[in-house]
ROMAR-728546 format. One record per residue (C-alpha): residue in three letters; x, y, z. Coordinates in nm, 3 decimals, decimal comma. Example, Ala and Ser with C-alpha at 12.3 -4.5 7.8 and 13.67 -1.06 7.14 Angstrom:
residues 2
+-----+---------+---------+---------+
! res !       u !       v !       w !
+-----+---------+---------+---------+
! ALA !   1,230 !  -0,450 !   0,780 !
! SER !   1,367 !  -0,106 !   0,714 !
+-----+---------+---------+---------+
//
This chain:
residues 204
+-----+---------+---------+---------+
! res !       u !       v !       w !
+-----+---------+---------+---------+
! MET !   8,356 !  10,303 !  10,306 !
! GLN !   8,646 !   9,997 !  10,405 !
! ILE !   8,537 !  10,048 !  10,768 !
! TYR !   8,179 !   9,952 !  10,711 !
! ARG !   8,325 !   9,663 !  10,391 !
! ASP !   8,489 !   9,489 !  10,652 !
! ASN !   8,203 !   9,520 !  10,942 !
! HIS !   7,902 !   9,440 !  10,684 !
! PRO !   8,002 !   9,284 !  10,386 !
! ARG !   7,736 !   9,157 !  10,281 !
! ALA !   7,533 !   9,503 !  10,285 !
! PHE !   7,836 !   9,694 !  10,155 !
! THR !   7,855 !   9,407 !   9,828 !
! LEU !   7,482 !   9,461 !   9,796 !
! ARG !   7,476 !   9,832 !   9,776 !
! PHE !   7,784 !   9,836 !   9,597 !
! LEU !   7,641 !   9,608 !   9,317 !
! SER !   7,312 !   9,841 !   9,323 !
! LEU !   7,551 !  10,157 !   9,224 !
! LEU !   7,695 !   9,978 !   8,937 !
! PHE !   7,391 !   9,903 !   8,826 !
! LEU !   7,234 !  10,230 !   8,847 !
! LEU !   7,556 !  10,376 !   8,684 !
! MET !   7,529 !  10,144 !   8,427 !
! GLY !   7,143 !  10,146 !   8,341 !
! ALA !   7,169 !  10,605 !   8,364 !
! SER !   7,424 !  10,560 !   8,097 !
! GLY !   7,213 !  10,321 !   7,868 !
! LEU !   6,924 !  10,550 !   7,927 !
! ILE !   7,093 !  10,839 !   7,861 !
! ALA !   7,214 !  10,698 !   7,535 !
! PHE !   6,889 !  10,581 !   7,437 !
! VAL !   6,720 !  10,916 !   7,519 !
! THR !   7,003 !  11,127 !   7,358 !
! ALA !   7,103 !  10,894 !   7,024 !
! GLY !   6,804 !  11,108 !   6,817 !
! ARG !   6,692 !  10,948 !   6,499 !
! PRO !   6,691 !  10,610 !   6,431 !
! TRP !   6,571 !  10,548 !   6,766 !
! GLN !   6,638 !  10,153 !   6,715 !
! LEU !   7,009 !  10,283 !   6,725 !
! GLY !   6,949 !  10,474 !   7,038 !
! LEU !   6,793 !  10,153 !   7,197 !
! LEU !   7,066 !   9,916 !   7,059 !
! ILE !   7,320 !  10,176 !   7,210 !
! ALA !   7,095 !  10,114 !   7,541 !
! VAL !   7,135 !   9,725 !   7,508 !
! ILE !   7,412 !   9,715 !   7,500 !
! LEU !   7,534 !   9,918 !   7,783 !
! LEU !   7,303 !   9,748 !   7,946 !
! ALA !   7,421 !   9,329 !   7,906 !
! VAL !   7,755 !   9,364 !   7,728 !
! LEU !   7,946 !   9,583 !   7,997 !
! THR !   7,700 !   9,591 !   8,288 !
! ILE !   7,694 !   9,203 !   8,371 !
! PRO !   8,031 !   9,091 !   8,304 !
! MET !   8,161 !   9,368 !   8,515 !
! ALA !   7,903 !   9,284 !   8,762 !
! LEU !   8,021 !   8,911 !   8,763 !
! ILE !   8,366 !   9,063 !   8,777 !
! ILE !   8,292 !   9,230 !   9,124 !
! VAL !   8,093 !   8,922 !   9,239 !
! PHE !   8,349 !   8,643 !   9,183 !
! SER !   8,670 !   8,917 !   9,289 !
! SER !   8,661 !   9,237 !   9,475 !
! PRO !   8,468 !   9,322 !   9,702 !
! ALA !   8,258 !   9,050 !   9,760 !
! ARG !   8,506 !   8,789 !   9,771 !
! VAL !   8,711 !   9,007 !  10,038 !
! THR !   8,425 !   9,082 !  10,269 !
! GLU !   8,315 !   8,725 !  10,331 !
! ARG !   8,641 !   8,614 !  10,379 !
! ALA !   8,691 !   8,886 !  10,624 !
! ARG !   8,351 !   8,770 !  10,765 !
! HIS !   8,467 !   8,388 !  10,802 !
! ASP !   8,841 !   8,400 !  10,871 !
! PRO !   8,897 !   8,539 !  11,200 !
! GLY !   9,263 !   8,627 !  11,076 !
! PHE !   9,181 !   8,817 !  10,778 !
! PRO !   9,301 !   9,184 !  10,834 !
! ARG !   8,990 !   9,422 !  10,925 !
! PHE !   8,936 !   9,761 !  11,025 !
! PRO !   8,751 !   9,773 !  11,376 !
! ALA !   8,410 !   9,947 !  11,364 !
! ASP !   8,521 !  10,220 !  11,564 !
! THR !   8,807 !  10,356 !  11,355 !
! ASP !   8,858 !  10,685 !  11,296 !
! PRO !   8,840 !  10,797 !  10,913 !
! ALA !   9,098 !  11,056 !  10,950 !
! LYS !   9,311 !  10,823 !  11,106 !
! LEU !   9,273 !  10,575 !  10,866 !
! ALA !   9,316 !  10,870 !  10,601 !
! GLU !   9,669 !  10,928 !  10,752 !
! ALA !   9,710 !  10,521 !  10,787 !
! TRP !   9,706 !  10,500 !  10,383 !
! ARG !   9,920 !  10,811 !  10,331 !
! LEU !  10,198 !  10,707 !  10,571 !
! VAL !  10,150 !  10,358 !  10,352 !
! ARG !  10,165 !  10,571 !  10,007 !
! GLN !  10,527 !  10,732 !  10,145 !
! GLY !  10,666 !  10,410 !  10,261 !
! ARG !  10,752 !  10,498 !  10,633 !
! LEU !  10,646 !  10,545 !  11,007 !
! GLY !  10,436 !  10,842 !  11,162 !
! PRO !  10,453 !  10,965 !  11,518 !
! ASP !  10,103 !  10,851 !  11,567 !
! PRO !  10,100 !  10,497 !  11,710 !
! GLU !   9,715 !  10,480 !  11,650 !
! ALA !   9,744 !  10,578 !  11,257 !
! ASN !  10,094 !  10,331 !  11,227 !
! GLN !   9,870 !  10,037 !  11,359 !
! LEU !   9,606 !  10,123 !  11,085 !
! GLY !   9,862 !  10,126 !  10,799 !
! ARG !   9,981 !   9,761 !  10,918 !
! ILE !   9,644 !   9,653 !  10,843 !
! VAL !   9,610 !   9,845 !  10,514 !
! VAL !   9,952 !   9,708 !  10,408 !
! GLU !   9,796 !   9,319 !  10,515 !
! LYS !   9,493 !   9,394 !  10,283 !
! GLU !   9,732 !   9,525 !   9,998 !
! LEU !   9,976 !   9,282 !   9,993 !
! SER !   9,713 !   8,997 !  10,014 !
! SER !   9,454 !   9,122 !   9,727 !
! LYS !   9,437 !   9,170 !   9,392 !
! SER !   9,297 !   9,487 !   9,380 !
! THR !   9,524 !   9,589 !   9,086 !
! THR !   9,325 !   9,374 !   8,855 !
! SER !   9,015 !   9,516 !   8,934 !
! SER !   9,145 !   9,869 !   8,909 !
! PHE !   9,281 !   9,805 !   8,576 !
! VAL !   8,925 !   9,588 !   8,450 !
! VAL !   8,673 !   9,884 !   8,620 !
! LEU !   8,890 !  10,212 !   8,426 !
! GLY !   8,938 !  10,018 !   8,144 !
! GLY !   8,517 !   9,921 !   8,119 !
! ALA !   8,437 !  10,270 !   8,200 !
! ALA !   8,724 !  10,396 !   7,908 !
! LEU !   8,569 !  10,146 !   7,679 !
! LEU !   8,186 !  10,315 !   7,769 !
! ASN !   8,317 !  10,699 !   7,705 !
! ALA !   8,449 !  10,580 !   7,383 !
! PHE !   8,154 !  10,367 !   7,279 !
! GLN !   7,911 !  10,635 !   7,300 !
! GLY !   8,182 !  10,908 !   7,169 !
! ILE !   8,233 !  10,730 !   6,849 !
! SER !   7,854 !  10,657 !   6,847 !
! ARG !   7,773 !  11,037 !   6,910 !
! LEU !   8,031 !  11,139 !   6,595 !
! LEU !   7,868 !  10,856 !   6,355 !
! MET !   7,511 !  11,010 !   6,406 !
! GLU !   7,605 !  11,386 !   6,481 !
! GLY !   7,979 !  11,429 !   6,330 !
! VAL !   8,212 !  11,621 !   6,576 !
! SER !   8,067 !  11,829 !   6,868 !
! PRO !   8,158 !  11,953 !   7,214 !
! PHE !   7,978 !  11,647 !   7,396 !
! VAL !   8,114 !  11,397 !   7,161 !
! VAL !   8,463 !  11,590 !   7,231 !
! VAL !   8,417 !  11,554 !   7,613 !
! LEU !   8,368 !  11,127 !   7,560 !
! LEU !   8,675 !  11,092 !   7,348 !
! GLY !   8,895 !  11,320 !   7,625 !
! LEU !   8,741 !  11,103 !   7,883 !
! ALA !   8,822 !  10,822 !   7,711 !
! ILE !   9,152 !  10,855 !   7,631 !
! LEU !   9,211 !  10,963 !   8,021 !
! LEU !   9,061 !  10,712 !   8,198 !
! SER !   9,282 !  10,475 !   7,925 !
! GLY !   9,572 !  10,640 !   8,042 !
! LEU !   9,502 !  10,564 !   8,423 !
! SER !   9,383 !  10,232 !   8,333 !
! VAL !   9,777 !  10,197 !   8,205 !
! SER !   9,896 !  10,349 !   8,491 !
! VAL !   9,781 !  10,118 !   8,717 !
! LEU !  10,018 !   9,853 !   8,622 !
! PHE !  10,294 !  10,018 !   8,627 !
! LEU !  10,222 !  10,199 !   8,965 !
! ALA !  10,113 !   9,901 !   9,139 !
! PRO !  10,494 !   9,743 !   9,170 !
! ARG !  10,601 !  10,043 !   9,324 !
! GLN !  10,343 !  10,081 !   9,539 !
! ARG !  10,355 !   9,729 !   9,662 !
! ARG !  10,726 !   9,806 !   9,738 !
! ARG !  10,682 !  10,109 !   9,942 !
! SER !  10,407 !   9,894 !  10,134 !
! GLU !  10,672 !   9,627 !  10,228 !
! ALA !  10,901 !   9,925 !  10,350 !
! PHE !  10,604 !  10,038 !  10,621 !
! ARG !  10,563 !   9,680 !  10,693 !
! ASP !  10,906 !   9,641 !  10,755 !
! ALA !  10,998 !   9,959 !  10,962 !
! TYR !  10,632 !   9,898 !  11,139 !
! ASP !  10,744 !   9,518 !  11,287 !
! ASP !  11,125 !   9,652 !  11,312 !
! ALA !  11,018 !   9,907 !  11,547 !
! ASP !  10,790 !   9,651 !  11,747 !
! GLY !  11,034 !   9,400 !  11,774 !
! GLU !  10,845 !   9,120 !  11,517 !
! ALA !  11,074 !   9,109 !  11,221 !
! PRO !  11,262 !   8,820 !  11,203 !
! GLY !  11,611 !   8,984 !  11,292 !
! ASN !  11,452 !   9,042 !  11,629 !
! ALA !  11,339 !   8,727 !  11,742 !
! ALA !  11,639 !   8,711 !  11,980 !
+-----+---------+---------+---------+
//
């Protein structure tokens, strides 16, 4: 997906938004069909899910990531991007090395890792991840509480509320894990630049 995004930004953004609307629309439809009586409440849930959740999330994506990032990749020659012929297995290895903050034995994976670091350090993906996970948590909590008020306690309600708690925890953990990953990304960058002779200390 990242390789495709870098080389076909508009097509990627269009497909990403279409998938988002499909998922949110499906959630609203499920809420409408399973709400039971009164049907007006089910319709209200569907409208809220589609209007209150889908539109803001779509706007966030349009004006943040991936749309702005992909447009920058399209128009800025200096923006780090993955070549169209990038091997996905090599890219996965590059991500693993960056997560560990160290170089690997494969020069191609290290080079891709350097691109990964540039993307991470120049993006605001932490905020986007927090918003998406938080929105998903609110979606599950809203449906779970609605079903709880209409039907009482049921296995489906327990699953929805459990997912809401799990996603809330993940969204909060993103804020705590992001600084640590940034330090590891910087460590990988410094190690790569030192090995490549690009660090300031090696300029002479």
